[in-house]
Structure formats: C-alpha cells, structure tokens
C-alpha positions in Angstrom: -0.1 0.1 0.0 1.5 3.8 -0.5 1.0 5.8 2.3 1.0 9.5 2.3 1.1 12.0 5.1 -2.1 13.6 5.7 -2.3 17.3 7.3 -5.1 18.1 10.4 -8.0 19.5 7.9 -8.9 23.3 9.4 -12.7 24.7 9.2 -15.9 22.7 8.9 -15.8 19.1 7.2 -17.7 18.6 3.8 -17.9 14.6 5.0 -18.7 12.2 7.7 -16.5 8.8 7.4 -17.6 6.5 10.0 -16.5 3.1 10.4 -18.8 1.2 12.9 -17.9 -1.5 15.5 -18.1 -2.0 19.2 -15.9 -0.4 22.1 -13.4 -2.0 24.2 -10.0 -4.4 24.0 -12.6 -7.5 23.5 -14.3 -6.7 20.4 -11.3 -5.8 18.9 -10.8 -8.4 16.4 -14.2 -9.5 15.5 -16.2 -9.6 12.6 -18.2 -7.3 13.9 -15.6 -4.5 14.0 -15.0 -4.6 10.5 -15.5 -1.1 10.1 -12.9 0.2 12.5 -10.6 -2.4 10.7 -11.3 -0.2 7.9 -10.9 3.2 10.1 -7.3 2.3 11.2 -6.6 1.8 7.6 -7.5 4.5 6.5 -5.7 6.2 9.5 -2.3 3.6 8.6 -1.9 5.1 5.1 -2.9 9.3 5.8 -0.7 9.2 9.0 -3.2 10.8 11.5 -4.5 9.4 14.6 -8.1 8.8 15.4 -8.2 10.1 19.3 -10.4 13.1 19.5 -13.3 12.2 21.8 -16.1 14.1 20.6 -20.4 12.8 19.3 -19.9 9.9 21.5 -17.1 8.9 19.3 -13.3 8.4 18.7 -13.0 11.4 15.8 -10.1 12.8 13.7 -10.5 15.9 11.3 -8.7 15.2 8.2 -7.6 15.9 4.4 -8.6 13.4 1.9 -8.2 14.5 -1.7 -8.5 18.1 -1.3 -11.8 17.2 0.8 -12.3 18.7 4.7 -13.3 14.6 6.0 -14.8 14.1 9.9 -13.8 10.2 10.8 -16.0 8.7 13.0 -15.4 5.9 14.9 -18.5 5.8 17.4 -18.4 4.5 21.1 -21.9 3.7 21.6 -21.8 0.3 20.7 -23.1 -0.7 17.6 -27.2 -1.1 18.0 -26.4 2.8 18.8 -24.1 4.3 15.9 -26.8 6.6 14.9 -26.5 8.5 17.7 -23.2 9.3 17.1 -23.2 10.2 13.9 -26.8 12.2 14.3 -24.5 14.5 16.7 -21.9 15.0 14.2 -23.8 15.6 11.0 -26.3 17.9 12.8 -23.3 19.9 14.1 -21.5 20.1 10.8 -24.7 20.5 9.2 -23.8 17.5 7.1 -26.6 15.8 4.1 -26.9 12.5 4.7 -26.0 12.0 1.3 -22.5 13.0 2.3 -22.3 10.5 5.2 -19.9 7.2 4.2 -21.0 4.6 6.6 -18.3 1.5 6.3 -19.7 -2.0 8.1 -19.8 -5.6 8.0 -22.2 -7.4 6.0 -22.6 -11.3 7.0 -24.2 -12.0 3.1 -21.2 -11.4 1.5 -18.0 -13.7 1.3 -15.3 -12.5 3.8 -12.8 -10.0 2.0 -15.8 -8.9 -0.7 -16.8 -5.5 -0.9 -19.8 -3.9 -2.1 -21.3 0.2 -2.4 -24.7 1.5 -2.5 -26.3 4.4 -2.7 -28.8 4.5 -0.1 -30.8 1.3 0.7 -32.7 -0.5 3.7 -30.6 -1.6 7.1 -30.8 -4.7 5.8 -31.3 -6.5 9.6 -27.8 -4.7 10.5 -28.4 -3.3 13.3 -25.8 -0.6 13.3 -27.4 0.9 9.9 -31.2 0.7 11.6 -30.1 3.0 14.2 -28.5 6.1 11.6 -31.6 5.4 9.3 -33.4 6.2 12.6 -31.9 8.7 13.9 -30.7 10.4 10.8 -34.2 9.8 9.6 -32.9 9.0 6.4 -32.0 5.9 4.3 -30.1 8.4 1.9 -26.8 7.8 3.0 -23.5 5.7 0.9 -22.3 3.1 2.5 -19.5 -0.1 2.0 -20.6 -3.3 3.3 -17.5 -5.5 3.8 -18.4 -8.8 3.8 -17.5 -10.9 7.3 -18.9 -14.7 5.8 -22.1 -16.4 6.3 -22.8 -17.8 9.3 -21.6 -21.5 9.5 -25.0 -23.2 9.9 -28.6 -21.7 10.0 -29.1 -22.9 13.5 -25.9 -20.3 14.8 -26.3 -18.1 17.0 -26.1 -14.4 14.2 -24.7 -12.3 17.6 -22.1 -15.6 18.3 -21.2 -15.3 15.0 -20.8 -11.8 14.1 -18.9 -11.6 18.2 -16.5 -14.3 16.7 -12.8 -13.7 16.0 -11.2 -14.4 11.9 -9.3 -17.0 11.5 -5.6 -16.2 9.7 -7.1 -16.6 5.9 -10.2 -14.4 6.9 -8.1 -11.9 8.4 -6.1 -11.4 5.6 -9.2 -11.2 2.5 -10.4 -8.9 5.5 -7.4 -6.9 5.4 -7.9 -6.9 1.8 -11.4 -5.7 1.7 -10.6 -2.7 4.1 -7.8 -1.9 2.1 -10.2 -1.8 -1.4 -12.6 0.5 0.8 -9.9 2.9 1.5 -9.5 3.4 -2.1 -13.9 3.4 -2.6 -13.8 6.5 -0.2 -11.1 8.2 -1.8 -13.3 8.1 -4.9 -16.4 8.8 -3.2 -15.6 11.8 -1.7 -14.6 12.7 -5.7 -18.4 12.1 -6.4 -17.0 9.4 -8.1 -19.6 6.9 -6.6 -20.5 5.0 -9.9 -16.9 4.5 -11.0 -16.0 3.4 -7.5 -19.0 0.6 -7.5 -17.7 -0.5 -11.1 -14.1 -0.9 -9.6 -14.7 -2.4 -6.4 -18.4 -4.6 -6.0 -17.7 -7.9 -6.0 
C-alpha cells in the first residue's frame, strides 16, 4: 500500500466517514468491528490518529483528496451508532448523502465488498440506528463481507462477535484496503466508478 501523510484539516468538514464497531479490547478482532478495521487502515495510510473524543465517538478531522472529512468511530456500541452520527451531522450540517458508512455484512463472503448509494438496513442494527436517527436512508455505504453463519442454527450474535481465522483476516484487510480506495473516489463524487471498480 502507498502511504501518504495527511495534514490535519481546519474548518468545517464536507463529509463524515464512519466505520462501525463496538468499543473495547474484547471486540477488537471480531467480525462486527470490520468498520473499525477500515478506519484504522485509512488512518495508517494517511498518517493521522483517531483520538479526539467528540460526538460519542473518537474522531479525527483530516483532508482526503482535497476534501475535509470528519473520521468517526462511534463509541456507543453498534446498536446505537446513529446517536453519534446524528450529533456530528447536526453540528456540522452535513447532509445524509455526504455521510459514508462502512460496516460488516454477513451476506457477503469474507473479503468481498459492496458499495451502495442508499438502502434499507438489511437487518444490520447499526444501520437501522443510523436510519432512525437521521430519518433518512439516503447515505452511501460500503459493506465489508465477513462471511455467512456456518449453519442456519448458529446464533447470529455469536457469529458476528467471533474472531476471524488467519486466512479470513488477510481477506478482511484486503477488503478494508479496497474500501479506502473506494472512499477516496467517493469523496470526489465518483461513486459509480467506485462501484464499478470495487463491487464484488
């Protein structure tokens, strides 16, 4: 991966880029924290720290491709992610279509990626919370595949809170890296091109 240094952005952001997950060390390597993995990879590539506490989240204000972006890791736990995003969006008056959300998806194989302009929650409680708090589903999102349950009777909560195997972890990191590339295009208004390049 090519690493670059991003200078901290000043002034109000144009975009919110939020990765969803659960706070706390015990959740760090779980499937449900794929959005956090993406944020960590974005931060590593651009050389910034996500460590300012605001909007019930840890945040950073940076510039990506000339666009000021608020990077957000909600610390509310997954089911209340919308609280954090609503507070940030309301404070900076950022419309839903400029809020990019990255999260895990069990309907996609591990390592696959799917970009959408908008849509329903698809049974994902983090997205359900965001739609509720924004009163809109008109925000672009990037779904990171974490694999289907091993069998239909497997408890969903147990599955999304399970850790990746070593091979899966490699696939997940590749998907998160692709999501970084997709976000770089999306803030430039190239969402169709990002979908064409990265959707799998």
